[in-house]
PyMOL Python script that loads the backbone (N, CA, C, O; Angstrom):
from pymol import cmd

cmd.read_pdbstr("""\
ATOM      1  N   MET A   1     -19.278 -38.279 -32.596  1.00  0.00           N
ATOM      2  CA  MET A   1     -20.504 -37.514 -32.627  1.00  0.00           C
ATOM      3  C   MET A   1     -20.799 -36.890 -31.259  1.00  0.00           C
ATOM      4  O   MET A   1     -21.238 -35.743 -31.169  1.00  0.00           O
ATOM      5  N   ARG A   2     -20.552 -37.656 -30.205  1.00  0.00           N
ATOM      6  CA  ARG A   2     -20.781 -37.126 -28.866  1.00  0.00           C
ATOM      7  C   ARG A   2     -19.794 -35.988 -28.568  1.00  0.00           C
ATOM      8  O   ARG A   2     -20.138 -34.998 -27.921  1.00  0.00           O
ATOM      9  N   PHE A   3     -18.572 -36.157 -29.054  1.00  0.00           N
ATOM     10  CA  PHE A   3     -17.563 -35.127 -28.842  1.00  0.00           C
ATOM     11  C   PHE A   3     -17.975 -33.824 -29.511  1.00  0.00           C
ATOM     12  O   PHE A   3     -17.810 -32.747 -28.939  1.00  0.00           O
ATOM     13  N   LEU A   4     -18.506 -33.924 -30.711  1.00  0.00           N
ATOM     14  CA  LEU A   4     -18.958 -32.739 -31.429  1.00  0.00           C
ATOM     15  C   LEU A   4     -20.124 -32.066 -30.706  1.00  0.00           C
ATOM     16  O   LEU A   4     -20.175 -30.839 -30.615  1.00  0.00           O
ATOM     17  N   ALA A   5     -21.049 -32.856 -30.198  1.00  0.00           N
ATOM     18  CA  ALA A   5     -22.194 -32.313 -29.467  1.00  0.00           C
ATOM     19  C   ALA A   5     -21.734 -31.655 -28.162  1.00  0.00           C
ATOM     20  O   ALA A   5     -22.260 -30.616 -27.764  1.00  0.00           O
ATOM     21  N   LEU A   6     -20.748 -32.271 -27.503  1.00  0.00           N
ATOM     22  CA  LEU A   6     -20.218 -31.709 -26.264  1.00  0.00           C
ATOM     23  C   LEU A   6     -19.515 -30.375 -26.533  1.00  0.00           C
ATOM     24  O   LEU A   6     -19.701 -29.418 -25.781  1.00  0.00           O
ATOM     25  N   CYS A   7     -18.711 -30.305 -27.597  1.00  0.00           N
ATOM     26  CA  CYS A   7     -18.037 -29.061 -27.953  1.00  0.00           C
ATOM     27  C   CYS A   7     -19.040 -27.974 -28.303  1.00  0.00           C
ATOM     28  O   CYS A   7     -18.878 -26.825 -27.893  1.00  0.00           O
ATOM     29  N   LEU A   8     -20.076 -28.328 -29.058  1.00  0.00           N
ATOM     30  CA  LEU A   8     -21.105 -27.370 -29.426  1.00  0.00           C
ATOM     31  C   LEU A   8     -21.836 -26.857 -28.184  1.00  0.00           C
ATOM     32  O   LEU A   8     -22.154 -25.670 -28.105  1.00  0.00           O
ATOM     33  N   ALA A   9     -22.104 -27.728 -27.220  1.00  0.00           N
ATOM     34  CA  ALA A   9     -22.787 -27.322 -25.987  1.00  0.00           C
ATOM     35  C   ALA A   9     -21.891 -26.409 -25.160  1.00  0.00           C
ATOM     36  O   ALA A   9     -22.373 -25.436 -24.579  1.00  0.00           O
ATOM     37  N   LEU A  10     -20.599 -26.707 -25.098  1.00  0.00           N
ATOM     38  CA  LEU A  10     -19.684 -25.885 -24.318  1.00  0.00           C
ATOM     39  C   LEU A  10     -19.502 -24.501 -24.925  1.00  0.00           C
ATOM     40  O   LEU A  10     -19.249 -23.542 -24.197  1.00  0.00           O
ATOM     41  N   VAL A  11     -19.624 -24.380 -26.226  1.00  0.00           N
ATOM     42  CA  VAL A  11     -19.469 -23.099 -26.885  1.00  0.00           C
ATOM     43  C   VAL A  11     -20.735 -22.258 -26.761  1.00  0.00           C
ATOM     44  O   VAL A  11     -20.642 -21.040 -26.609  1.00  0.00           O
ATOM     45  N   THR A  12     -21.890 -22.862 -26.820  1.00  0.00           N
ATOM     46  CA  THR A  12     -23.148 -22.105 -26.821  1.00  0.00           C
ATOM     47  C   THR A  12     -23.618 -21.716 -25.429  1.00  0.00           C
ATOM     48  O   THR A  12     -24.300 -20.701 -25.284  1.00  0.00           O
ATOM     49  N   VAL A  13     -23.282 -22.480 -24.404  1.00  0.00           N
ATOM     50  CA  VAL A  13     -23.771 -22.184 -23.055  1.00  0.00           C
ATOM     51  C   VAL A  13     -23.267 -20.812 -22.578  1.00  0.00           C
ATOM     52  O   VAL A  13     -24.082 -20.035 -22.083  1.00  0.00           O
ATOM     53  N   PRO A  14     -21.978 -20.469 -22.695  1.00  0.00           N
ATOM     54  CA  PRO A  14     -21.570 -19.122 -22.262  1.00  0.00           C
ATOM     55  C   PRO A  14     -22.205 -18.018 -23.104  1.00  0.00           C
ATOM     56  O   PRO A  14     -22.478 -16.929 -22.600  1.00  0.00           O
ATOM     57  N   ALA A  15     -22.436 -18.294 -24.366  1.00  0.00           N
ATOM     58  CA  ALA A  15     -23.068 -17.279 -25.213  1.00  0.00           C
ATOM     59  C   ALA A  15     -24.501 -17.036 -24.769  1.00  0.00           C
ATOM     60  O   ALA A  15     -24.966 -15.896 -24.802  1.00  0.00           O
ATOM     61  N   LEU A  16     -25.200 -18.059 -24.361  1.00  0.00           N
ATOM     62  CA  LEU A  16     -26.569 -17.893 -23.879  1.00  0.00           C
ATOM     63  C   LEU A  16     -26.589 -17.158 -22.539  1.00  0.00           C
ATOM     64  O   LEU A  16     -27.498 -16.371 -22.273  1.00  0.00           O
ATOM     65  N   ALA A  17     -25.607 -17.411 -21.714  1.00  0.00           N
ATOM     66  CA  ALA A  17     -25.574 -16.763 -20.406  1.00  0.00           C
ATOM     67  C   ALA A  17     -25.285 -15.269 -20.541  1.00  0.00           C
ATOM     68  O   ALA A  17     -25.747 -14.477 -19.719  1.00  0.00           O
ATOM     69  N   GLN A  18     -24.536 -14.878 -21.556  1.00  0.00           N
ATOM     70  CA  GLN A  18     -24.202 -13.474 -21.730  1.00  0.00           C
ATOM     71  C   GLN A  18     -25.304 -12.688 -22.415  1.00  0.00           C
ATOM     72  O   GLN A  18     -25.308 -11.458 -22.353  1.00  0.00           O
ATOM     73  N   SER A  19     -26.225 -13.357 -23.058  1.00  0.00           N
ATOM     74  CA  SER A  19     -27.254 -12.645 -23.802  1.00  0.00           C
ATOM     75  C   SER A  19     -28.345 -12.059 -22.906  1.00  0.00           C
ATOM     76  O   SER A  19     -29.144 -11.247 -23.375  1.00  0.00           O
ATOM     77  N   GLN A  20     -28.400 -12.446 -21.641  1.00  0.00           N
ATOM     78  CA  GLN A  20     -29.433 -11.916 -20.752  1.00  0.00           C
ATOM     79  C   GLN A  20     -29.041 -10.509 -20.314  1.00  0.00           C
ATOM     80  O   GLN A  20     -27.909 -10.283 -19.885  1.00  0.00           O
ATOM     81  N   PRO A  21     -29.977  -9.560 -20.422  1.00  0.00           N
ATOM     82  CA  PRO A  21     -29.639  -8.181 -20.028  1.00  0.00           C
ATOM     83  C   PRO A  21     -29.503  -8.068 -18.512  1.00  0.00           C
ATOM     84  O   PRO A  21     -30.214  -8.731 -17.757  1.00  0.00           O
ATOM     85  N   LYS A  22     -28.581  -7.219 -18.088  1.00  0.00           N
ATOM     86  CA  LYS A  22     -28.373  -6.995 -16.659  1.00  0.00           C
ATOM     87  C   LYS A  22     -29.356  -5.925 -16.189  1.00  0.00           C
ATOM     88  O   LYS A  22     -29.610  -4.954 -16.902  1.00  0.00           O
ATOM     89  N   PRO A  23     -29.903  -6.103 -15.003  1.00  0.00           N
ATOM     90  CA  PRO A  23     -30.823  -5.069 -14.498  1.00  0.00           C
ATOM     91  C   PRO A  23     -30.048  -3.788 -14.185  1.00  0.00           C
ATOM     92  O   PRO A  23     -28.931  -3.832 -13.669  1.00  0.00           O
ATOM     93  N   ALA A  24     -30.653  -2.666 -14.501  1.00  0.00           N
ATOM     94  CA  ALA A  24     -30.018  -1.370 -14.278  1.00  0.00           C
ATOM     95  C   ALA A  24     -29.997  -1.052 -12.784  1.00  0.00           C
ATOM     96  O   ALA A  24     -30.992  -1.255 -12.087  1.00  0.00           O
ATOM     97  N   ALA A  25     -28.890  -0.567 -12.308  1.00  0.00           N
ATOM     98  CA  ALA A  25     -28.766  -0.197 -10.897  1.00  0.00           C
ATOM     99  C   ALA A  25     -29.477   1.136 -10.665  1.00  0.00           C
ATOM    100  O   ALA A  25     -29.266   2.098 -11.403  1.00  0.00           O
ATOM    101  N   LYS A  26     -30.311   1.181  -9.645  1.00  0.00           N
ATOM    102  CA  LYS A  26     -31.046   2.398  -9.330  1.00  0.00           C
ATOM    103  C   LYS A  26     -30.197   3.273  -8.415  1.00  0.00           C
ATOM    104  O   LYS A  26     -29.626   2.797  -7.433  1.00  0.00           O
ATOM    105  N   LYS A  27     -30.122   4.548  -8.748  1.00  0.00           N
ATOM    106  CA  LYS A  27     -29.403   5.481  -7.906  1.00  0.00           C
ATOM    107  C   LYS A  27     -30.354   6.004  -6.836  1.00  0.00           C
ATOM    108  O   LYS A  27     -31.514   6.297  -7.125  1.00  0.00           O
ATOM    109  N   PRO A  28     -29.872   6.123  -5.607  1.00  0.00           N
ATOM    110  CA  PRO A  28     -30.742   6.676  -4.568  1.00  0.00           C
ATOM    111  C   PRO A  28     -30.982   8.159  -4.832  1.00  0.00           C
ATOM    112  O   PRO A  28     -30.115   8.838  -5.382  1.00  0.00           O
ATOM    113  N   PRO A  29     -32.135   8.658  -4.451  1.00  0.00           N
ATOM    114  CA  PRO A  29     -32.410  10.080  -4.690  1.00  0.00           C
ATOM    115  C   PRO A  29     -31.473  10.953  -3.847  1.00  0.00           C
ATOM    116  O   PRO A  29     -31.073  10.580  -2.744  1.00  0.00           O
ATOM    117  N   VAL A  30     -31.143  12.095  -4.383  1.00  0.00           N
ATOM    118  CA  VAL A  30     -30.237  13.023  -3.710  1.00  0.00           C
ATOM    119  C   VAL A  30     -31.035  13.846  -2.703  1.00  0.00           C
ATOM    120  O   VAL A  30     -32.067  14.431  -3.031  1.00  0.00           O
ATOM    121  N   GLN A  31     -30.533  13.877  -1.475  1.00  0.00           N
ATOM    122  CA  GLN A  31     -31.200  14.635  -0.422  1.00  0.00           C
ATOM    123  C   GLN A  31     -30.361  15.868  -0.127  1.00  0.00           C
ATOM    124  O   GLN A  31     -29.181  15.754   0.203  1.00  0.00           O
ATOM    125  N   LYS A  32     -30.958  17.033  -0.242  1.00  0.00           N
ATOM    126  CA  LYS A  32     -30.254  18.281   0.007  1.00  0.00           C
ATOM    127  C   LYS A  32     -30.735  18.860   1.332  1.00  0.00           C
ATOM    128  O   LYS A  32     -31.935  18.942   1.590  1.00  0.00           O
ATOM    129  N   VAL A  33     -29.772  19.260   2.171  1.00  0.00           N
ATOM    130  CA  VAL A  33     -30.082  19.815   3.481  1.00  0.00           C
ATOM    131  C   VAL A  33     -29.486  21.219   3.538  1.00  0.00           C
ATOM    132  O   VAL A  33     -28.317  21.419   3.206  1.00  0.00           O
ATOM    133  N   ASP A  34     -30.302  22.198   3.966  1.00  0.00           N
ATOM    134  CA  ASP A  34     -29.861  23.581   4.067  1.00  0.00           C
ATOM    135  C   ASP A  34     -29.723  23.935   5.545  1.00  0.00           C
ATOM    136  O   ASP A  34     -30.708  23.963   6.283  1.00  0.00           O
ATOM    137  N   PHE A  35     -28.483  24.206   5.968  1.00  0.00           N
ATOM    138  CA  PHE A  35     -28.229  24.549   7.364  1.00  0.00           C
ATOM    139  C   PHE A  35     -28.139  26.055   7.581  1.00  0.00           C
ATOM    140  O   PHE A  35     -27.809  26.493   8.683  1.00  0.00           O
ATOM    141  N   ASN A  36     -28.418  26.838   6.580  1.00  0.00           N
ATOM    142  CA  ASN A  36     -28.304  28.284   6.712  1.00  0.00           C
ATOM    143  C   ASN A  36     -29.453  28.903   7.506  1.00  0.00           C
ATOM    144  O   ASN A  36     -29.290  29.987   8.065  1.00  0.00           O
ATOM    145  N   ASP A  37     -30.604  28.246   7.567  1.00  0.00           N
ATOM    146  CA  ASP A  37     -31.750  28.787   8.296  1.00  0.00           C
ATOM    147  C   ASP A  37     -31.715  28.266   9.742  1.00  0.00           C
ATOM    148  O   ASP A  37     -31.958  27.080   9.964  1.00  0.00           O
ATOM    149  N   PRO A  38     -31.418  29.122  10.727  1.00  0.00           N
ATOM    150  CA  PRO A  38     -31.296  28.628  12.107  1.00  0.00           C
ATOM    151  C   PRO A  38     -32.641  28.245  12.729  1.00  0.00           C
ATOM    152  O   PRO A  38     -32.657  27.565  13.755  1.00  0.00           O
ATOM    153  N   ASP A  39     -33.760  28.654  12.148  1.00  0.00           N
ATOM    154  CA  ASP A  39     -35.061  28.317  12.720  1.00  0.00           C
ATOM    155  C   ASP A  39     -35.422  26.862  12.497  1.00  0.00           C
ATOM    156  O   ASP A  39     -36.293  26.333  13.187  1.00  0.00           O
ATOM    157  N   LEU A  40     -34.774  26.204  11.550  1.00  0.00           N
ATOM    158  CA  LEU A  40     -35.102  24.808  11.254  1.00  0.00           C
ATOM    159  C   LEU A  40     -34.461  23.835  12.229  1.00  0.00           C
ATOM    160  O   LEU A  40     -34.923  22.702  12.364  1.00  0.00           O
ATOM    161  N   ILE A  41     -33.409  24.257  12.908  1.00  0.00           N
ATOM    162  CA  ILE A  41     -32.680  23.359  13.805  1.00  0.00           C
ATOM    163  C   ILE A  41     -33.103  23.653  15.229  1.00  0.00           C
ATOM    164  O   ILE A  41     -32.944  24.772  15.715  1.00  0.00           O
ATOM    165  N   ASN A  42     -33.639  22.649  15.893  1.00  0.00           N
ATOM    166  CA  ASN A  42     -34.056  22.778  17.290  1.00  0.00           C
ATOM    167  C   ASN A  42     -33.217  21.833  18.129  1.00  0.00           C
ATOM    168  O   ASN A  42     -32.939  20.708  17.714  1.00  0.00           O
ATOM    169  N   GLY A  43     -32.812  22.284  19.307  1.00  0.00           N
ATOM    170  CA  GLY A  43     -32.043  21.420  20.192  1.00  0.00           C
ATOM    171  C   GLY A  43     -31.231  22.235  21.170  1.00  0.00           C
ATOM    172  O   GLY A  43     -31.251  23.465  21.149  1.00  0.00           O
ATOM    173  N   THR A  44     -30.521  21.534  22.025  1.00  0.00           N
ATOM    174  CA  THR A  44     -29.667  22.184  23.006  1.00  0.00           C
ATOM    175  C   THR A  44     -28.240  21.719  22.792  1.00  0.00           C
ATOM    176  O   THR A  44     -27.989  20.619  22.301  1.00  0.00           O
ATOM    177  N   LEU A  45     -27.321  22.576  23.170  1.00  0.00           N
ATOM    178  CA  LEU A  45     -25.917  22.254  23.059  1.00  0.00           C
ATOM    179  C   LEU A  45     -25.525  21.351  24.218  1.00  0.00           C
ATOM    180  O   LEU A  45     -25.800  21.663  25.377  1.00  0.00           O
ATOM    181  N   GLN A  46     -24.890  20.245  23.906  1.00  0.00           N
ATOM    182  CA  GLN A  46     -24.481  19.309  24.944  1.00  0.00           C
ATOM    183  C   GLN A  46     -22.972  19.189  24.949  1.00  0.00           C
ATOM    184  O   GLN A  46     -22.329  19.277  23.902  1.00  0.00           O
ATOM    185  N   GLY A  47     -22.417  18.992  26.111  1.00  0.00           N
ATOM    186  CA  GLY A  47     -20.981  18.820  26.265  1.00  0.00           C
ATOM    187  C   GLY A  47     -20.686  17.469  26.871  1.00  0.00           C
ATOM    188  O   GLY A  47     -21.601  16.676  27.092  1.00  0.00           O
ATOM    189  N   PRO A  48     -19.441  17.198  27.138  1.00  0.00           N
ATOM    190  CA  PRO A  48     -19.090  15.922  27.761  1.00  0.00           C
ATOM    191  C   PRO A  48     -19.549  15.876  29.216  1.00  0.00           C
ATOM    192  O   PRO A  48     -19.652  16.904  29.885  1.00  0.00           O
ATOM    193  N   ASP A  49     -19.821  14.664  29.689  1.00  0.00           N
ATOM    194  CA  ASP A  49     -20.299  14.493  31.059  1.00  0.00           C
ATOM    195  C   ASP A  49     -19.162  14.494  32.069  1.00  0.00           C
ATOM    196  O   ASP A  49     -19.392  14.775  33.246  1.00  0.00           O
ATOM    197  N   GLY A  50     -17.960  14.194  31.649  1.00  0.00           N
ATOM    198  CA  GLY A  50     -16.839  14.077  32.582  1.00  0.00           C
ATOM    199  C   GLY A  50     -15.949  15.294  32.560  1.00  0.00           C
ATOM    200  O   GLY A  50     -16.305  16.338  32.013  1.00  0.00           O
ATOM    201  N   GLU A  51     -14.778  15.142  33.167  1.00  0.00           N
ATOM    202  CA  GLU A  51     -13.801  16.208  33.219  1.00  0.00           C
ATOM    203  C   GLU A  51     -12.578  15.792  32.423  1.00  0.00           C
ATOM    204  O   GLU A  51     -12.332  14.609  32.188  1.00  0.00           O
ATOM    205  N   VAL A  52     -11.834  16.782  32.023  1.00  0.00           N
ATOM    206  CA  VAL A  52     -10.598  16.513  31.294  1.00  0.00           C
ATOM    207  C   VAL A  52      -9.517  16.150  32.298  1.00  0.00           C
ATOM    208  O   VAL A  52      -9.284  16.889  33.255  1.00  0.00           O
ATOM    209  N   VAL A  53      -8.858  15.022  32.090  1.00  0.00           N
ATOM    210  CA  VAL A  53      -7.809  14.562  32.986  1.00  0.00           C
ATOM    211  C   VAL A  53      -6.466  14.909  32.355  1.00  0.00           C
ATOM    212  O   VAL A  53      -6.168  14.513  31.228  1.00  0.00           O
ATOM    213  N   VAL A  54      -5.674  15.648  33.101  1.00  0.00           N
ATOM    214  CA  VAL A  54      -4.358  16.039  32.611  1.00  0.00           C
ATOM    215  C   VAL A  54      -3.335  15.150  33.299  1.00  0.00           C
ATOM    216  O   VAL A  54      -3.265  15.115  34.528  1.00  0.00           O
ATOM    217  N   GLY A  55      -2.554  14.443  32.525  1.00  0.00           N
ATOM    218  CA  GLY A  55      -1.544  13.549  33.081  1.00  0.00           C
ATOM    219  C   GLY A  55      -0.194  14.213  33.181  1.00  0.00           C
ATOM    220  O   GLY A  55      -0.023  15.381  32.832  1.00  0.00           O
ATOM    221  N   LYS A  56       0.756  13.449  33.664  1.00  0.00           N
ATOM    222  CA  LYS A  56       2.119  13.949  33.770  1.00  0.00           C
ATOM    223  C   LYS A  56       2.705  14.102  32.375  1.00  0.00           C
ATOM    224  O   LYS A  56       2.344  13.357  31.464  1.00  0.00           O
ATOM    225  N   PRO A  57       3.599  15.052  32.204  1.00  0.00           N
ATOM    226  CA  PRO A  57       4.248  15.180  30.895  1.00  0.00           C
ATOM    227  C   PRO A  57       5.167  13.986  30.659  1.00  0.00           C
ATOM    228  O   PRO A  57       5.687  13.384  31.598  1.00  0.00           O
ATOM    229  N   ARG A  58       5.351  13.663  29.403  1.00  0.00           N
ATOM    230  CA  ARG A  58       6.202  12.529  29.058  1.00  0.00           C
ATOM    231  C   ARG A  58       7.655  12.851  29.401  1.00  0.00           C
ATOM    232  O   ARG A  58       8.094  13.987  29.220  1.00  0.00           O
ATOM    233  N   PRO A  59       8.396  11.877  29.886  1.00  0.00           N
ATOM    234  CA  PRO A  59       9.797  12.149  30.232  1.00  0.00           C
ATOM    235  C   PRO A  59      10.641  12.347  28.977  1.00  0.00           C
ATOM    236  O   PRO A  59      10.363  11.768  27.927  1.00  0.00           O
ATOM    237  N   VAL A  60      11.663  13.163  29.103  1.00  0.00           N
ATOM    238  CA  VAL A  60      12.588  13.427  28.003  1.00  0.00           C
ATOM    239  C   VAL A  60      13.876  12.674  28.299  1.00  0.00           C
ATOM    240  O   VAL A  60      14.523  12.915  29.319  1.00  0.00           O
ATOM    241  N   PHE A  61      14.245  11.766  27.409  1.00  0.00           N
ATOM    242  CA  PHE A  61      15.452  10.977  27.595  1.00  0.00           C
ATOM    243  C   PHE A  61      16.565  11.514  26.714  1.00  0.00           C
ATOM    244  O   PHE A  61      16.319  12.134  25.680  1.00  0.00           O
ATOM    245  N   GLU A  62      17.805  11.263  27.146  1.00  0.00           N
ATOM    246  CA  GLU A  62      18.946  11.664  26.346  1.00  0.00           C
ATOM    247  C   GLU A  62      19.106  10.686  25.183  1.00  0.00           C
ATOM    248  O   GLU A  62      18.700   9.527  25.268  1.00  0.00           O
ATOM    249  N   SER A  63      19.693  11.166  24.118  1.00  0.00           N
ATOM    250  CA  SER A  63      19.887  10.340  22.935  1.00  0.00           C
ATOM    251  C   SER A  63      21.003   9.335  23.189  1.00  0.00           C
ATOM    252  O   SER A  63      21.980   9.647  23.870  1.00  0.00           O
ATOM    253  N   PHE A  64      20.858   8.127  22.642  1.00  0.00           N
ATOM    254  CA  PHE A  64      21.902   7.118  22.737  1.00  0.00           C
ATOM    255  C   PHE A  64      23.021   7.384  21.731  1.00  0.00           C
ATOM    256  O   PHE A  64      24.112   6.829  21.858  1.00  0.00           O
ATOM    257  N   LYS A  65      22.765   8.208  20.759  1.00  0.00           N
ATOM    258  CA  LYS A  65      23.769   8.510  19.741  1.00  0.00           C
ATOM    259  C   LYS A  65      24.718   9.570  20.292  1.00  0.00           C
ATOM    260  O   LYS A  65      24.290  10.613  20.786  1.00  0.00           O
ATOM    261  N   LEU A  66      25.994   9.284  20.196  1.00  0.00           N
ATOM    262  CA  LEU A  66      26.995  10.237  20.650  1.00  0.00           C
ATOM    263  C   LEU A  66      27.517  10.988  19.436  1.00  0.00           C
ATOM    264  O   LEU A  66      28.045  10.378  18.506  1.00  0.00           O
ATOM    265  N   VAL A  67      27.375  12.279  19.441  1.00  0.00           N
ATOM    266  CA  VAL A  67      27.827  13.115  18.349  1.00  0.00           C
ATOM    267  C   VAL A  67      29.215  13.628  18.695  1.00  0.00           C
ATOM    268  O   VAL A  67      29.433  14.214  19.755  1.00  0.00           O
ATOM    269  N   ARG A  68      30.146  13.398  17.781  1.00  0.00           N
ATOM    270  CA  ARG A  68      31.522  13.836  18.022  1.00  0.00           C
ATOM    271  C   ARG A  68      31.640  15.337  17.783  1.00  0.00           C
ATOM    272  O   ARG A  68      31.068  15.884  16.840  1.00  0.00           O
ATOM    273  N   ASP A  69      32.388  15.979  18.654  1.00  0.00           N
ATOM    274  CA  ASP A  69      32.622  17.409  18.498  1.00  0.00           C
ATOM    275  C   ASP A  69      33.870  17.686  17.665  1.00  0.00           C
ATOM    276  O   ASP A  69      33.979  18.745  17.046  1.00  0.00           O
ATOM    277  N   ASN A  70      34.805  16.748  17.644  1.00  0.00           N
ATOM    278  CA  ASN A  70      36.089  16.989  17.020  1.00  0.00           C
ATOM    279  C   ASN A  70      36.416  15.826  16.085  1.00  0.00           C
ATOM    280  O   ASN A  70      36.471  14.673  16.513  1.00  0.00           O
ATOM    281  N   PHE A  71      36.635  16.137  14.807  1.00  0.00           N
ATOM    282  CA  PHE A  71      36.951  15.112  13.824  1.00  0.00           C
ATOM    283  C   PHE A  71      38.400  15.231  13.329  1.00  0.00           C
ATOM    284  O   PHE A  71      38.744  14.706  12.270  1.00  0.00           O
ATOM    285  N   ASN A  72      39.223  15.909  14.089  1.00  0.00           N
ATOM    286  CA  ASN A  72      40.596  16.147  13.634  1.00  0.00           C
ATOM    287  C   ASN A  72      41.369  14.843  13.433  1.00  0.00           C
ATOM    288  O   ASN A  72      42.098  14.709  12.451  1.00  0.00           O
ATOM    289  N   ASP A  73      41.224  13.890  14.339  1.00  0.00           N
ATOM    290  CA  ASP A  73      41.979  12.647  14.204  1.00  0.00           C
ATOM    291  C   ASP A  73      41.569  11.876  12.947  1.00  0.00           C
ATOM    292  O   ASP A  73      42.426  11.304  12.273  1.00  0.00           O
ATOM    293  N   LYS A  74      40.298  11.852  12.627  1.00  0.00           N
ATOM    294  CA  LYS A  74      39.846  11.182  11.404  1.00  0.00           C
ATOM    295  C   LYS A  74      40.316  11.947  10.160  1.00  0.00           C
ATOM    296  O   LYS A  74      40.670  11.336   9.152  1.00  0.00           O
ATOM    297  N   LEU A  75      40.318  13.254  10.234  1.00  0.00           N
ATOM    298  CA  LEU A  75      40.756  14.069   9.113  1.00  0.00           C
ATOM    299  C   LEU A  75      42.245  13.874   8.856  1.00  0.00           C
ATOM    300  O   LEU A  75      42.671  13.763   7.706  1.00  0.00           O
ATOM    301  N   MET A  76      43.018  13.832   9.900  1.00  0.00           N
ATOM    302  CA  MET A  76      44.452  13.627   9.739  1.00  0.00           C
ATOM    303  C   MET A  76      44.754  12.224   9.234  1.00  0.00           C
ATOM    304  O   MET A  76      45.690  12.040   8.457  1.00  0.00           O
ATOM    305  N   ALA A  77      43.987  11.240   9.656  1.00  0.00           N
ATOM    306  CA  ALA A  77      44.204   9.876   9.172  1.00  0.00           C
ATOM    307  C   ALA A  77      43.878   9.777   7.695  1.00  0.00           C
ATOM    308  O   ALA A  77      44.560   9.054   6.967  1.00  0.00           O
ATOM    309  N   SER A  78      42.860  10.479   7.232  1.00  0.00           N
ATOM    310  CA  SER A  78      42.522  10.431   5.807  1.00  0.00           C
ATOM    311  C   SER A  78      43.549  11.172   4.960  1.00  0.00           C
ATOM    312  O   SER A  78      43.778  10.803   3.808  1.00  0.00           O
ATOM    313  N   VAL A  79      44.168  12.208   5.510  1.00  0.00           N
ATOM    314  CA  VAL A  79      45.208  12.931   4.786  1.00  0.00           C
ATOM    315  C   VAL A  79      46.463  12.058   4.660  1.00  0.00           C
ATOM    316  O   VAL A  79      47.137  12.076   3.630  1.00  0.00           O
ATOM    317  N   ASP A  80      46.767  11.297   5.713  1.00  0.00           N
ATOM    318  CA  ASP A  80      47.939  10.421   5.697  1.00  0.00           C
ATOM    319  C   ASP A  80      47.772   9.299   4.676  1.00  0.00           C
ATOM    320  O   ASP A  80      48.756   8.825   4.109  1.00  0.00           O
ATOM    321  N   GLU A  81      46.525   8.870   4.437  1.00  0.00           N
ATOM    322  CA  GLU A  81      46.279   7.793   3.461  1.00  0.00           C
ATOM    323  C   GLU A  81      46.480   8.272   2.035  1.00  0.00           C
ATOM    324  O   GLU A  81      46.721   7.449   1.152  1.00  0.00           O
ATOM    325  N   MET A  82      46.393   9.554   1.778  1.00  0.00           N
ATOM    326  CA  MET A  82      46.573  10.076   0.417  1.00  0.00           C
ATOM    327  C   MET A  82      47.990  10.105   0.084  1.00  0.00           C
ATOM    328  O   MET A  82      48.356  10.512  -1.019  1.00  0.00           O
TER     329      MET A  82
END
""", "prot")
cmd.dss("prot")
cmd.show_as("cartoon", "prot")
cmd.util.cbc("prot")
cmd.orient("prot")
């Protein structure tokens, strides 16, 4: 009898929890800003306080990969294998 009551309680508890309505999420109001009218914007143009620092250019290193100019020896070896 206790087992039956326990099973009945386990089945009904999730059903009761799902029956509560969820509160609706409120959307924030949409704010529209018009930048086409220059009279609405007041202020001064500001720039950076410092100066631009120009450093040395990065060094250019030679490639570690050696590209062969002549493949004749490999070509002749492959012909000999045929």
